[in-house]
C-alpha positions in Angstrom: 43.7 -37.6 28.0 46.9 -39.6 27.2 49.0 -36.4 27.7 47.4 -35.7 31.1 48.1 -39.3 32.2 51.7 -39.2 31.1 52.3 -35.9 32.9 50.8 -37.4 36.1 53.0 -40.6 35.9 56.1 -38.4 35.5 55.2 -36.4 38.5 54.5 -39.6 40.5 57.8 -41.1 39.6 59.6 -38.0 40.6 57.7 -38.0 44.0 58.8 -41.7 44.6 62.4 -41.0 43.7 62.6 -38.2 46.2 61.0 -40.4 48.8 63.6 -43.1 48.3 66.3 -40.6 49.0 65.1 -40.3 52.6 63.3 -43.6 53.2 64.0 -47.2 52.6 61.5 -49.0 50.4 61.3 -51.7 53.1 60.2 -49.2 55.7 56.6 -49.2 56.8 56.3 -45.5 56.3 57.3 -45.7 52.6 55.0 -48.7 51.9 52.0 -47.2 53.7 52.3 -43.9 51.9 52.3 -45.3 48.4 49.8 -48.0 49.2 47.4 -45.3 50.2 48.2 -43.6 46.9 47.4 -46.8 45.1 44.1 -47.2 47.0 43.2 -43.5 46.3 43.8 -44.1 42.5 42.1 -47.5 42.4 39.8 -46.4 39.5 42.9 -46.0 37.4 44.7 -49.1 38.8 47.6 -47.0 39.7 50.7 -48.9 40.9 54.4 -48.6 41.5 57.1 -51.4 41.6 60.8 -51.6 42.5 63.2 -54.0 40.8 66.8 -54.8 41.3 69.5 -54.8 38.7 68.5 -58.3 37.6 64.9 -57.4 37.1 63.7 -59.2 40.2 60.7 -57.6 42.0 61.7 -56.1 45.3 58.4 -54.4 46.3 55.1 -53.6 44.7 52.2 -51.5 45.7 48.6 -52.8 46.3 46.8 -53.8 43.1 50.0 -53.9 41.1 49.6 -56.2 38.1 51.5 -59.4 38.4 52.5 -59.7 34.7 54.7 -57.0 33.5 57.6 -56.9 31.1 61.0 -56.9 32.8 62.7 -53.5 33.1 65.1 -52.5 30.3 68.8 -52.8 30.9 69.3 -49.1 30.4 67.5 -46.3 32.1 64.9 -44.3 30.1 62.0 -41.9 30.4 59.9 -43.4 27.6 56.2 -44.1 28.3 54.9 -47.3 26.8 51.6 -49.1 26.7 51.5 -52.9 27.4 48.3 -54.9 28.1 46.2 -51.8 28.5 48.7 -50.4 31.0 50.6 -47.2 30.5 53.8 -47.1 32.5 57.2 -45.4 32.9 60.5 -47.0 34.0 63.4 -45.0 35.5 66.5 -45.8 37.4 66.6 -44.6 41.0 69.9 -43.7 42.7 69.3 -44.9 46.2 71.6 -46.8 48.5 73.8 -49.2 46.5 72.8 -51.1 44.6 70.5 -48.8 42.5 66.9 -49.7 41.8 64.5 -49.7 38.8 61.3 -47.9 39.5 58.2 -48.5 37.4 55.1 -46.3 37.8 52.0 -46.9 35.7 48.2 -46.9 35.5 45.5 -48.7 33.5 44.0 -47.0 30.4 40.8 -49.0 30.7 38.9 -46.1 32.3 40.1 -43.9 29.5 39.0 -46.3 26.9 35.7 -46.7 28.6 35.2 -42.9 28.5 36.2 -42.8 24.8 33.7 -45.6 24.1 31.0 -43.6 25.9 31.9 -40.5 23.9 31.7 -42.6 20.7 28.3 -43.9 21.7 27.1 -40.3 22.5 28.5 -39.1 19.2 26.8 -42.0 17.3 23.4 -41.4 18.9 23.7 -37.6 18.3 24.5 -38.3 14.7 21.6 -40.6 14.3 19.2 -38.2 16.0 20.5 -35.4 13.9 20.0 -37.4 10.7 16.4 -38.0 11.8 15.6 -34.5 13.0 17.6 -32.5 10.4 15.2 -33.1 7.5 12.2 -32.2 9.6 13.8 -29.1 11.0 15.1 -28.2 7.5 11.6 -28.6 6.1 10.1 -26.4 8.9 12.8 -23.7 8.7 12.8 -23.6 4.9 9.1 -23.4 4.9 9.1 -20.5 7.3 11.9 -18.8 5.4 10.1 -19.3 2.0 6.8 -17.9 3.3 7.9 -14.3 2.4 9.0 -15.5 -1.0 5.7 -17.2 -1.5 3.9 -14.0 -0.5 6.1 -12.0 -3.0 5.2 -14.4 -5.8 1.5 -14.2 -5.0 1.6 -10.4 -4.8 3.5 -10.1 -8.1 1.0 -12.4 -9.7 -1.9 -10.1 -8.7 -0.3 -6.9 -10.0 -2.5 -5.4 -12.7 -0.4 -3.9 -15.6 -2.9 -1.0 -15.7 -2.7 -0.4 -11.9 0.9 -0.3 -10.8 0.4 1.2 -7.4 0.8 -2.1 -5.5 4.2 -2.9 -4.1 5.9 -5.9 -2.4 6.1 -5.9 1.4 9.5 -5.1 3.0 10.0 -7.0 6.3 12.9 -4.8 7.5 15.1 -7.8 8.2 17.9 -6.5 5.8 18.0 -9.9 4.2 18.4 -11.0 0.5 14.6 -11.2 0.2 14.3 -7.6 1.3 16.9 -6.6 -1.3 14.9 -8.6 -3.9 11.7 -6.9 -2.9 13.4 -3.4 -3.1 14.7 -4.2 -6.5 11.3 -5.4 -7.8 9.6 -2.3 -6.3 12.2 -0.1 -8.0 11.4 -1.9 -11.3 7.7 -1.4 -10.7 8.3 2.3 -10.0 10.1 2.7 -13.3 7.5 0.7 -15.2 4.8 2.8 -13.6 6.5 6.0 -14.6 6.9 4.7 -18.1 3.3 3.6 -18.4 2.0 6.9 -17.0 4.3 8.8 -19.5 3.0 6.7 -22.4 -0.6 7.2 -21.2 -0.1 10.9 -21.1 1.6 10.8 -24.5 -1.3 9.0 -26.1 -3.8 11.3 -24.5 -1.9 14.4 -25.7 -1.4 12.9 -29.2 -5.1 12.2 -29.5 -5.9 15.7 -28.4 -3.5 17.2 -30.9 -4.8 15.0 -33.7 -8.4 15.7 -32.9 -8.1 19.4 -33.6 -7.1 19.2 -37.3 -9.4 16.2 -37.8 -12.3 18.2 -36.4 -11.4 21.1 -38.6 -11.3 18.9 -41.7 -14.7 17.4 -40.8 -16.2 20.8 -40.1 -14.9 22.2 -43.4 -16.3 19.1 -45.3 -19.7 19.5 -43.6 -19.8 23.2 -44.7 -19.0 22.2 -48.2 -21.9 19.7 -48.2 -24.5 21.8 -46.6 -25.4 23.8 -49.8 -24.3 24.5 -53.3 -21.4 26.8 -53.6 -19.5 28.6 -56.3 -16.3 27.2 -57.7 -14.2 29.8 -55.8 -15.9 28.9 -52.5 -15.3 25.2 -53.1 -11.7 25.9 -53.9 -11.3 27.9 -50.7 -12.8 25.1 -48.6 -10.4 22.6 -50.3 -7.5 24.8 -49.5 -8.6 24.9 -45.8 -8.8 21.1 -45.8 -5.3 20.9 -47.3 -4.0 23.2 -44.7 -5.4 21.1 -41.9 -4.2 18.0 -43.6 -0.7 19.5 -43.7 -0.9 20.2 -40.0 -2.1 16.7 -39.4 0.8 15.3 -41.5 3.3 17.4 -39.6 2.0 16.0 -36.3 2.1 12.4 -37.5 5.6 12.8 -39.0 6.9 14.3 -35.7 5.3 11.4 -33.8 7.0 8.9 -36.0 10.4 10.7 -35.7 9.9 10.8 -31.9 9.2 7.1 -31.9 12.3 6.3 -34.0 14.6 8.5 -31.9 13.2 7.2 -28.6 13.8 3.6 -29.6 16.8 3.8 -31.9 18.1 0.9 -33.8 21.6 -0.4 -33.1 24.3 2.1 -32.9 26.2 0.0 -35.4 24.0 1.6 -38.0 25.4 5.1 -37.2 27.5 6.6 -39.9 30.0 9.4 -39.9 28.9 12.7 -41.4 30.0 16.4 -41.4 28.2 18.0 -38.5 29.3 21.5 -39.5 27.8 21.0 -43.0 24.4 20.2 -41.4 24.6 23.3 -39.3 25.4 25.4 -42.3 22.5 23.9 -44.4 20.0 24.5 -41.5 21.1 28.1 -41.2 20.7 28.6 -45.0 17.2 27.1 -44.8 16.1 29.5 -42.0 18.0 32.6 -43.2 15.1 33.8 -45.2 12.7 33.3 -42.2 15.2 35.2 -40.0 15.4 38.1 -42.4 11.7 38.3 -42.7 11.4 38.5 -38.9 14.3 41.0 -38.8 16.4 38.5 -36.7 20.2 38.3 -37.2 21.2 34.7 -37.8 24.8 33.7 -37.9 27.2 30.8 -37.2 30.2 31.0 -34.8 32.5 28.2 -35.8 35.6 27.7 -37.9 36.5 24.1 -37.4 35.3 21.1 -39.4 33.5 18.7 -37.1 32.8 15.0 -38.0 30.2 13.2 -36.0 29.1 9.6 -35.9 25.3 9.0 -35.8 22.0 9.3 -37.6 22.4 12.2 -40.0 18.6 12.7 -40.6 17.8 12.9 -36.9 20.5 15.6 -36.4 19.1 17.6 -39.2 15.7 17.6 -37.4 17.4 18.6 -34.2 19.1 21.6 -35.8 15.9 22.6 -37.6 13.9 22.5 -34.4 16.3 24.5 -32.3 16.8 27.2 -35.0 13.1 27.4 -35.7 12.3 27.8 -32.0 15.0 30.4 -31.5 13.7 32.5 -34.4 10.1 32.2 -33.3 10.7 33.4 -29.8 13.1 36.2 -30.7 11.5 39.6 -31.3 12.4 41.9 -34.2 15.9 43.2 -34.0 17.2 40.3 -32.0 19.9 37.8 -32.9 20.4 34.0 -33.0 23.8 32.5 -32.8 24.9 28.9 -33.5 28.2 27.9 -32.0 29.8 24.5 -32.5 33.1 23.3 -31.0 35.1 20.0 -30.8 36.5 19.3 -27.4 39.4 16.8 -27.8 40.4 14.4 -25.1 43.6 12.4 -24.8 42.2 9.5 -22.8 38.6 9.0 -23.9 36.2 10.1 -26.6 36.1 13.6 -28.0 33.0 15.7 -27.2 31.0 17.8 -29.7 29.4 20.8 -28.1 26.6 22.8 -29.8 25.1 26.0 -28.5 22.1 27.7 -30.0 21.8 31.1 -28.3 19.1 33.7 -28.8 18.2 37.1 -27.4 14.5 36.3 -27.2 11.8 36.5 -24.6 13.4 33.8 -22.4 11.8 31.1 -20.3 10.7 31.2 -16.6 12.8 29.1 -14.2 9.7 27.0 -13.4 9.2 26.1 -17.1 12.8 25.3 -17.9 12.5 21.8 -16.4 9.3 21.1 -18.4 10.1 22.4 -21.9 11.4 18.9 -22.9 8.0 17.3 -22.1 6.0 16.1 -25.0 3.3 18.5 -26.2 4.4 21.1 -23.7 4.1 24.7 -24.8 5.2 27.9 -23.1 2.8 30.1 -21.3 0.7 31.8 -24.1 0.4 35.0 -22.0 4.2 35.5 -22.4 4.0 34.9 -26.2 0.9 36.8 -27.1 3.0 39.5 -28.8 4.8 36.9 -30.9 2.9 34.7 -33.4 4.1 31.2 -32.7 2.7 27.8 -33.7 3.8 24.2 -33.2 2.9 20.9 -31.8 5.0 20.9 -28.7 7.1 18.0 -29.9 10.2 19.7 -31.2 12.2 19.8 -28.0 11.1 16.3 -27.1 12.5 15.1 -30.4 15.7 16.9 -29.7 16.1 15.4 -26.3 15.3 11.9 -27.6 17.8 12.2 -30.4 20.6 13.5 -28.2 20.1 10.9 -25.6 19.9 8.2 -28.3 23.5 9.3 -29.2 24.6 9.1 -25.5 24.6 12.9 -25.2 23.0 15.5 -23.0 20.9 18.6 -23.7 20.1 21.4 -21.3 18.5 24.8 -21.3 19.8 28.0 -19.7 17.4 30.9 -19.8 16.3 34.1 -18.1 13.1 36.0 -18.9 13.6 38.9 -21.4 17.3 38.1 -21.7 17.3 35.1 -24.0 17.8 31.4 -24.0 20.6 29.0 -24.7 20.4 25.3 -25.6 23.6 23.4 -24.9 24.1 20.0 -26.4 27.1 17.8 -25.6 27.6 14.5 -27.3 30.6 12.1 -27.2 32.3 11.3 -30.4 34.5 8.2 -30.8 38.0 8.7 -32.2 37.6 9.0 -35.9 40.2 6.9 -37.8 40.5 5.4 -41.2 39.8 1.9 -39.8 36.2 2.9 -39.1 35.7 4.8 -42.3 35.5 8.1 -40.5 38.5 10.1 -41.8 38.6 13.4 -43.5 39.1 13.3 -47.2 42.4 14.5 -48.5 42.0 17.8 -50.4 43.1 17.7 -54.0 46.1 19.8 -55.0 45.3 23.0 -56.9 46.5 23.3 -60.4 
């Protein structure tokens, strides 16, 4: 507002200066023109005055203030404020002698408008202070309604029935993101609970068979008196069923340990190639009895960090399955390699390859499920037995060591199980270095 007033006063002073070049300030035309201007700008108390060199007033427009500081001795274009008047004083080169021209206006209207703005701002601030808490309470309550509904829905979810989900409003807000995250968590929990429920049902079914056989055998023994040989035969049957029951229980325990491993800090280095060799030696007699060629395809010494006992079970399960499902005259090959890396961890790759009956493509994705067994119509020519937990244990152990296991198979052409597990760099600092061989005599 001050800048606009200053610009207007400069324009008015230039207008009067140009008028004095053509008219005398004593002329009626000059005085009427600028008196009309003063009347037209009465709200601003606009005025103009002419002084001589001595500072004496020569002429002043209507409504010009009587009290005014005398003009400066030197010409200037500075705008000053005195007694609530803003004015400009310049020297005018009219007929000798020259004049001093002063043009100004009152800043009272401006101050009045600023005071009104202050009052409006103050009232607006007070009203805002009164209304803001109420509006905040209303808006926050409306915004928190979905959160309240989410809390109520989450509180009513039954752990045994996980089909209920939180509502998505579709507003793409943080609450929707929270609801999506919680729903995703519920999906994972539901899948986990369903998996555990199926696992318990399958485990109960597997345990019921040997228990029923033991009970039936005991009932037979108690029905009537029998000879010593007959009792001995019944006891042997009970022991066989007990061994089967113990095998299932041991596999369940191993599966539980491998599914929920302890801290990886308990892992220790061991010679992986030695475990492969020992497992092959264990099953070599079984392979020869089934007329299956069993051999190892590896020359390198491979050190691995992990749970040694669990890896022994993995090797035994894979080799046992390969021999079981390989017909007479077939072969089973175990290949292990170490893939070195310059930037990250090395990778140990194990391949158990057989020339057996193979697996249908539809069953390849299901063979790692617990208690899953291949279609018996495909294995009727091969006598196989088991609990259906072997490959599940293998998968749990491999994933517990941050590895992957996959199956590649074609019916009647054989099956390959490929395991890849990362191995940290083995150095002397972590106790995982190769022993230095002794010098020969």
